[in-house]
C-alpha positions as CSV (number, residue, x, y, z in Angstrom):
1,M,100.9,103.9,116.1
2,A,102.6,105.4,119.2
3,L,100.9,105.3,122.4
4,R,101.0,108.8,123.8
5,I,100.3,110.4,127.2
6,N,96.6,110.5,127.8
7,D,95.8,107.8,125.1
8,E,93.5,104.9,126.3
9,I,95.5,101.8,126.9
10,P,94.8,98.9,124.7
11,D,92.2,96.7,126.4
12,L,94.3,93.4,125.8
13,T,93.5,90.0,127.0
14,V,96.8,88.9,128.3
15,Q,97.9,85.5,129.9
16,T,99.8,85.9,133.3
17,D,101.2,83.4,136.0
18,H,98.0,84.4,137.7
19,G,95.7,83.5,135.0
20,E,94.1,85.2,132.1
21,V,93.0,88.9,132.5
22,K,91.8,91.8,130.4
23,L,93.9,94.9,130.9
24,H,90.9,97.0,131.4
25,D,89.2,94.9,133.9
26,W,92.6,94.4,135.9
27,V,93.1,98.2,136.3
28,G,89.5,98.6,137.4
29,D,89.3,101.9,139.6
30,S,92.9,101.8,140.7
31,W,96.1,103.2,139.3
32,A,98.2,100.5,137.7
33,I,101.8,100.2,136.7
34,L,103.0,98.0,134.0
35,F,106.8,97.5,133.7
36,S,108.2,95.4,130.8
37,H,111.3,93.2,130.3
38,P,113.0,91.6,127.4
39,K,113.6,88.2,129.1
40,D,113.4,86.3,132.0
41,F,116.4,84.9,134.1
42,T,118.6,88.1,133.1
43,P,120.8,90.0,135.9
44,V,119.1,93.4,135.8
45,C,115.9,92.5,135.4
46,T,115.8,90.1,138.3
47,T,117.1,93.0,140.4
48,E,114.2,95.2,139.2
49,F,111.7,92.7,140.0
50,G,113.1,92.1,143.4
51,A,112.7,96.0,143.9
52,V,109.3,95.9,143.0
53,A,108.4,93.1,145.3
54,Q,109.9,95.2,148.2
55,L,107.8,97.8,147.4
56,A,104.5,96.1,147.9
57,D,103.3,98.1,151.0
58,E,104.0,101.2,149.1
59,W,102.1,100.3,145.9
60,N,99.1,99.4,148.3
61,K,99.2,102.5,150.4
62,R,98.6,104.5,146.8
63,G,96.0,102.1,145.6
64,T,98.2,101.1,142.6
65,K,98.2,97.6,141.1
66,V,101.7,96.4,139.5
67,M,102.1,94.2,136.6
68,G,105.6,92.8,134.8
69,I,105.6,92.1,131.3
70,S,108.3,89.6,129.8
71,V,108.4,88.0,126.4
72,D,108.8,84.6,127.9
73,G,106.1,82.1,129.1
74,V,104.1,81.6,131.9
75,E,105.9,78.7,133.1
76,E,109.2,80.3,132.9
77,H,107.6,83.3,134.9
78,K,106.8,80.9,137.8
79,K,110.5,79.5,137.9
80,W,111.9,83.1,137.8
81,K,109.9,84.2,140.6
82,G,112.2,82.0,142.9
83,D,115.3,83.8,141.8
84,I,113.5,87.1,142.2
85,E,112.6,86.4,145.8
86,T,116.1,85.2,146.4
87,A,117.8,88.4,145.0
88,G,115.3,90.6,146.3
89,G,114.3,89.3,149.6
90,A,110.6,89.6,148.9
91,K,108.0,87.5,147.3
92,P,107.0,88.8,144.1
93,D,103.0,88.3,144.4
94,F,102.2,90.6,141.5
95,P,101.5,88.9,138.2
96,I,103.9,88.8,135.1
97,A,102.3,88.8,131.7
98,A,103.6,86.3,129.2
99,D,104.1,88.5,125.9
100,Q,105.6,85.5,123.7
101,D,103.5,86.8,120.6
102,L,104.6,90.5,121.4
103,E,101.4,91.5,121.3
104,I,101.5,93.7,124.2
105,S,105.2,94.9,123.2
106,K,103.6,96.0,119.9
107,A,100.3,97.7,121.4
108,F,102.4,99.7,123.6
109,D,104.8,100.9,120.9
110,M,108.0,99.1,122.6
111,L,108.5,97.0,119.4
112,P,108.0,97.7,115.6
113,A,105.0,96.0,114.0
114,E,107.6,93.5,112.2
115,A,109.5,92.6,115.1
116,Y,109.4,88.6,115.8
117,L,111.2,86.3,118.4
118,P,114.2,84.5,116.5
119,E,115.3,81.0,117.4
120,G,117.9,81.0,120.2
121,R,117.1,84.8,120.8
122,T,119.1,86.8,123.4
123,P,117.6,90.0,125.4
124,N,119.1,92.2,122.5
125,D,116.5,91.0,120.3
126,T,113.8,92.5,122.4
127,A,116.2,95.4,124.0
128,T,113.7,98.1,123.9
129,V,111.1,96.1,125.9
130,R,112.2,97.9,129.0
131,A,109.6,100.4,129.8
132,V,107.5,101.6,132.7
133,F,103.8,102.8,132.0
134,I,101.7,104.6,134.7
135,I,97.9,104.2,134.1
136,G,95.2,106.3,135.7
137,P,91.8,104.8,136.8
138,D,90.4,106.2,133.6
139,K,92.5,103.4,131.7
140,K,94.6,106.4,130.1
141,L,98.6,106.5,130.1
142,K,99.7,109.3,132.4
143,L,103.5,108.7,132.3
144,S,105.9,106.5,130.4
145,M,109.7,105.8,130.9
146,T,112.0,103.9,128.8
147,Y,115.4,102.2,129.8
148,P,118.4,100.7,128.1
149,M,119.3,97.3,129.3
150,N,122.4,98.2,131.1
151,V,120.8,100.8,133.6
152,G,118.6,99.6,136.2
153,R,115.4,101.3,136.9
154,N,115.1,103.7,140.0
155,F,111.7,102.7,141.6
156,A,111.9,105.3,143.8
157,E,111.4,107.7,141.2
158,V,108.6,105.7,139.9
159,L,107.1,106.1,143.2
160,R,107.7,109.7,143.4
161,A,106.4,110.2,140.0
162,L,103.3,108.3,141.0
163,D,102.9,110.5,144.0
164,G,103.0,113.5,141.8
165,L,100.4,112.3,139.4
166,Q,97.9,111.4,142.2
167,T,98.6,114.8,143.9
168,A,98.1,116.5,140.5
169,A,94.8,114.8,139.7
170,G,93.3,115.0,143.1
171,N,94.0,118.5,143.9
172,G,94.1,120.3,140.2
173,V,97.6,121.2,140.8
174,A,101.1,120.8,139.1
175,T,104.2,119.7,140.6
176,P,107.7,121.4,140.3
177,A,111.0,120.1,139.5
178,N,112.3,117.5,142.2
179,W,109.1,117.9,144.1
180,N,108.4,115.3,146.9
181,V,105.1,114.6,149.1
182,G,104.9,117.6,151.4
183,D,106.5,120.3,149.2
184,D,104.8,123.2,147.7
185,V,103.2,122.7,144.6
186,V,102.4,124.8,141.4
187,I,99.0,126.6,140.9
188,P,97.9,126.0,137.4
189,A,98.4,129.3,135.2
190,P,94.8,129.7,133.8
191,L,93.6,130.1,137.4
192,S,93.2,133.7,138.8
193,D,94.8,135.1,141.6
194,E,91.1,135.6,143.2
195,D,90.4,132.0,142.2
196,A,93.7,130.7,143.5
197,K,93.2,132.3,146.9
198,S,89.6,131.0,147.3
199,K,90.8,127.7,146.4
200,F,94.3,127.2,148.2
201,G,94.4,130.1,150.7
202,D,98.0,131.8,150.8
203,F,100.3,131.5,148.0
204,R,103.6,133.2,146.8
205,T,104.2,134.6,143.4
206,V,107.7,133.8,142.2
207,L,107.0,134.9,138.6
208,P,103.5,136.2,137.1
209,Y,103.0,132.7,135.6
210,L,104.5,130.6,138.4
211,R,102.6,130.7,141.9
212,M,103.6,128.2,144.7
213,T,101.2,127.0,147.4
214,S,101.4,124.5,150.1
215,L,98.5,121.7,150.5
216,K,96.6,121.8,153.4
217,G,96.0,118.3,155.3
């Protein structure tokens, strides 16, 4: 069954290089990001893990935990982290889940139920395990992105999307195309002009169903 936006994520018990964790307990009251990879010691994935490590302060500012997922074992993850630090210039302090039995990949609908790891496998055998999941403190999926193996992920966009989700959730608004922190936001259509004025103060009407306002403070 597909995991859709606003579905509660599976509360799996997973093995990581930081020890055993239950996903719901790990998320706790925080926002969380899971980002998955088809194999350790692969070039694009190594640069991506390095990029996540470089953004440690940004995740912390946003009260957000990050966890990698790869369909290799804990010992491989520990060894791979040396390469990640060399490539990215930052220590990857976040956990990496070991998904050797593909339980996570299947539960998050990245692979079909009948998928398995063949002997002598290559990353192509688990190619669709290249996704980003942003999860809210309510343990529900808020956003997902899936990438092919030959296109590296843009973690600046992941940060931007996280900012948008947190801003929307915290202020009861929506964000327009290409929104960044500090830009005007969209007032939800069901809110009357009177209520919008009371809640947001001044706003501008672009179309009857499109009203923009700035967030004070």
